[in-house]
N, C-alpha and C positions, 0 to 999 in steps of 0.2 A: 528738247531734253532739259535745257537750263530752267525753263519755267516749271517743269515737273519737279526738278531738284529743289527749286525755291519753295514750291508748295509743300514738299516733304519736310524741308527744314522748318518752315513756318509752323507746320503741324506739330513737330516735335517741341518747338519753343512754346506753343500754346498749351499743349497737353502733357508735356514731359514732366520729370521730377522737379525741374527748375522753373516751371511756368509761373508767371506773375500771378499772385493771388491763389495759387494752387492749394486746395484743401485736402487732397488725398494724402495718405501716408506715404513717406518716401519709398518704402519697400513695395507698396502697391504700384506706385508710379514706375519704379524700376522694372518690376515684372511686366508691366504693360509695355514698356519700351522694348524689353527683351522679346516679348511675344511678337511684336511688330517686326523686329529685326529677324527673328526666326522665320516668320512668314515670308519676308522679302527674299531671304536666302533659299527657302523652299521653292519659290516661284522661279528663281534664277537657275537653280541647279536641278530642276526636275520638270516633269510635265504635269504635275498634280495641279488641278484647277482650284487653288486655294482662294476662298473668298476673303473679303476684308475681315480681320480678326478683332480690331478695336478702333478707337477714334484716331489714333496717330498712325495707323497702318494705311498706306496709300498704294494699292495695287498698280496704279497707273504710273507711279513715280519711278525714275531710274534708281537702281540700287546704289547706295553709298557705302562701299565696302570698307572705307576707313573706319567706320563704326560697326556696321552690321556683320562684318566677317567674324566677329566674336561668336556669333550664333551659328556658324557653319557646322559645328559638331551636332548641335541640336537639330539643325535641318537634316543632317545625315541620318539622325535617328528617325525623324518623321518620314523621310523618303524611303527608308529601309523597312518601315513597319509592315507594309503590305507583303513584302517578300518574306519577312519573318513569320507573318501569319500563315502564308502558304506553307512554309516549312514546318510549322507547328502542326497544322492540320494533317498534311500528307505524311508527316513522320510517324503518325499513329496508325497509318494504313499498312497494307502489305507491300507497298511499293519498295523496291530496293533503294538503298541510301543514295546511290549514284543518280538515280532518276529524280529523287527528291531534291538533291543538290542542284541538278541541272535546272529544275523548275524554279527553285529559289533564285538562282542567278538570272533566269529569264524574266521573272517578276521584277527583280531589281532593275534590270536594263529597261524594262517597259516603263517604269516610273521615272527613271533618270534620262531616258532617251539615249542611253549609252554615251552620255556626254564625256565622261572621263575615259572611257574605252577609246573613243575617237581621238582624244588628246594623246593617249598613249601611242596609238598607231601613227599619228602625225609626227610625234617625237622620234619614234624608231626610224621612220623614213628619213626625216631631216637630219638627225644626228649621224646616221650611218650611210646616208646616201649623198651627202654634200661635202665638198672639200673646203669651203670657206664659210664663215658665219652668215654672210649675206645669202649664199646659195642654200644653206640649211634653213634659214628663215623662209626663203622663197618656197622650198619644198614643203615646209610645214603648213604654208598657207594654201597649198594645192589640195583640193577636195578629193582628188583621186588617191587611192591607196596603192602603195608599192609593195615590193616583196618583203622588205624589212617590217613594214607596218602590219602586213598580213601575218607574218611569222610571229610577231610580238603578240598580236591578238590571239592567235591559235594557242600559243604556249601558255599565256596567262589565263585564258578562259579554261583550258583543260586543267591547269594546275589549281585554279580556284574551285572548280567542280570537284576535283579529287580531294582537296583539303576539306571542303564542306561536307563531302560524303563521309570522310573519316570522322569529322566532328559529330555528325548526326548518328554515327554508329557508336561513338565513344560515350556520349551522354544522352539523356532523354531529349526528345524533340523540343520541349519547352526550354530546357537549359541550353541546347544548341542554338536556338533562336536568340536567346539573351546574349550569348557570346558573339553571334553574328552581328547583332546590333552594336555591341561594344567595338567590334572591328570597324564598322562604318563610322562610328563616332570618332574613334581614335585616329583613323586615317585622315579625316577632315581637319582635326586639330593640328596635325603635322603639316597638312597643306597650308593652313593659315600661318604657321610658324615660318615655313620656308618662304612664303609669299612676303612676309614682313622682313625677313632677314636678307633676302637676295635682291640685287638690283634687277630692274626690268629691262628685258632685251628690246622691247618695242615701246617707245613712249606713247604710241597711239594704239597699242594693242589692247586686247580684252583684259589682261591683268592690270592695266593702268587706266583704262577708260573710265572706270567707275570709282576710282580712288584706291590707294594702296594702304592696307592695314599697317599700323605701326606696332612697336614692341608691346605697348599696353594692350592693344586689341588681341595680339597673339597670346599674351599671358592670360587674358580673360577667356579666350577660347580653350586654352589648356585647362583652366580651372573648371570650366563648365563640363569638360570631358571626364574629369577625374571620377565623379560618382559612378559613371557608367563602366568603369574598370572593375568595380567591386564584384560583379557577377563572375567575371573570369577568374578572379582570385579565389572565390568561394567554391565555384563549381569544379574548376581544375585544381590549381594550387598557386600560391604566391610565386613559386619558382617559375611556373609556366607563364604567368603574367609578366614577370620580370624579363624572361627571355623573349617573349613576344614583343614587349615594348622596346627592348634593346635592338632587335632586328628591324623593327619598324622605324625607329629613330635613325638607325644607321642607314637604312635605305633612303629616307628623306634627305639626310645630309649628303649622301653620295650623289643622288640625282640632282640636287641643287648645285653641288660642286661641278658636276659634269656639265650642267646647263650653262654655268658661268664660263667654263672653259670652251664650250662649243659655240655658244651664241651670245655670250656676254651677260646673261641673266635669265630670268624666268619669263615665260609667257603663259597664257591660259592653257595651252596644250601641255606645257611642262607641269603646271599645277595638277592637271588631270592625271598625268603619268605618275606624279608623286602620290596622289591618292590611291591609285591602283596598286603600285608596287609596295607602298607602306601597308596597305591592307593585306597583301600577300605575305609580307614579312611578319606581320602580327600573327597571322594564322600559323605560318610555318614554325615560328618560335614557340608558340603555345603547344602545338601538337608534337613537337619534338620530345617533350617531357613525358615519360611513361605514365 
């Protein structure tokens, strides 16, 4: 893994915006690096077989989240595009909105491998099934699902389908797909923010293994997410967007705080739970406004 990391770093030094003798415009070099970071995040957070996108992208290298986590919102956009396409096409058919929403969520889980859903179930089992931090972490590492995890999955999946169905009924299928994409982008920006802000519960865990984003990375992730909030404000209303963001941010802060209290910090599973609950909060807040 260290040799892969060295190769990735060397590639960035040779081809990045600060490369010796570089003749490309800084903006072009920056976009090239951003594209490579996005591709790395897509590969890590999904099952999409993304090929090499440019000269500094190395599909074989271990991800370095200290830098590339800024692109997590863009990766969320890419990963959610197939599901958004499914929702757009089926939304113009005679299928009921609930069926369309269920198929949208199924398509999303197919591309992500239900990575964050798995994290949510592990967190529910660990946080509510263990009496001590060590026991909670032990439960979270167990691949078997318990009663709390199953209940959390059922409740969140049903709620997500219900909310997406309301969204597809409230606006046109194309507009609903845009808001759905905004949800996936926003929830991942909050994931990066909490990852950078909270301590790590496991020094050898997934959230720490490939580097921890800092405040600058989290700020860059938020800035990249901002343009994708515009559709929600235009299609619904600024009030709906404000309430959606407020609930999503509150959910992220709450889960991060609970994780510190329960296990001393965040893990990869906790980050997955943050993405899931923040996405729900964003939808709930926006759809509360008439």
